[in-house]
Phi, psi and omega in degrees: 000118181269112180236022185298336181264011184255168179302147180305326179290325176292316178300317185296320183276329183300324183296339182280357177267002176301145183222354183296336181281348183277156171301155187306317182293333176275331174300321181297331179277321185281326186302317179300326177290320175301312183297319178294316178301315180299315179298316181292322178296324179286329185269333189248151177284155174299149177163175184297327181288322176296314180299315180296317179297317178295322178298318179292322176296321177296318177298318178295317179301317178299320177296317180297319179294317178297322177298324180288343178281336182284000000 
């Protein structure tokens, strides 16, 4: 996800949606969240609401990945 032209807070949270380092079965869970984050970053302006929304999506992604571990 290329965010070099975005606000530092957007850049900081976007990197946490990377999924290539995960095992394949966890990538399948994480990738839809990555794709949604990428789409929202492209569609919405930087600001506190985007950052908050991405943070909540990241929290949800982490929960989904942990659920897949059980």
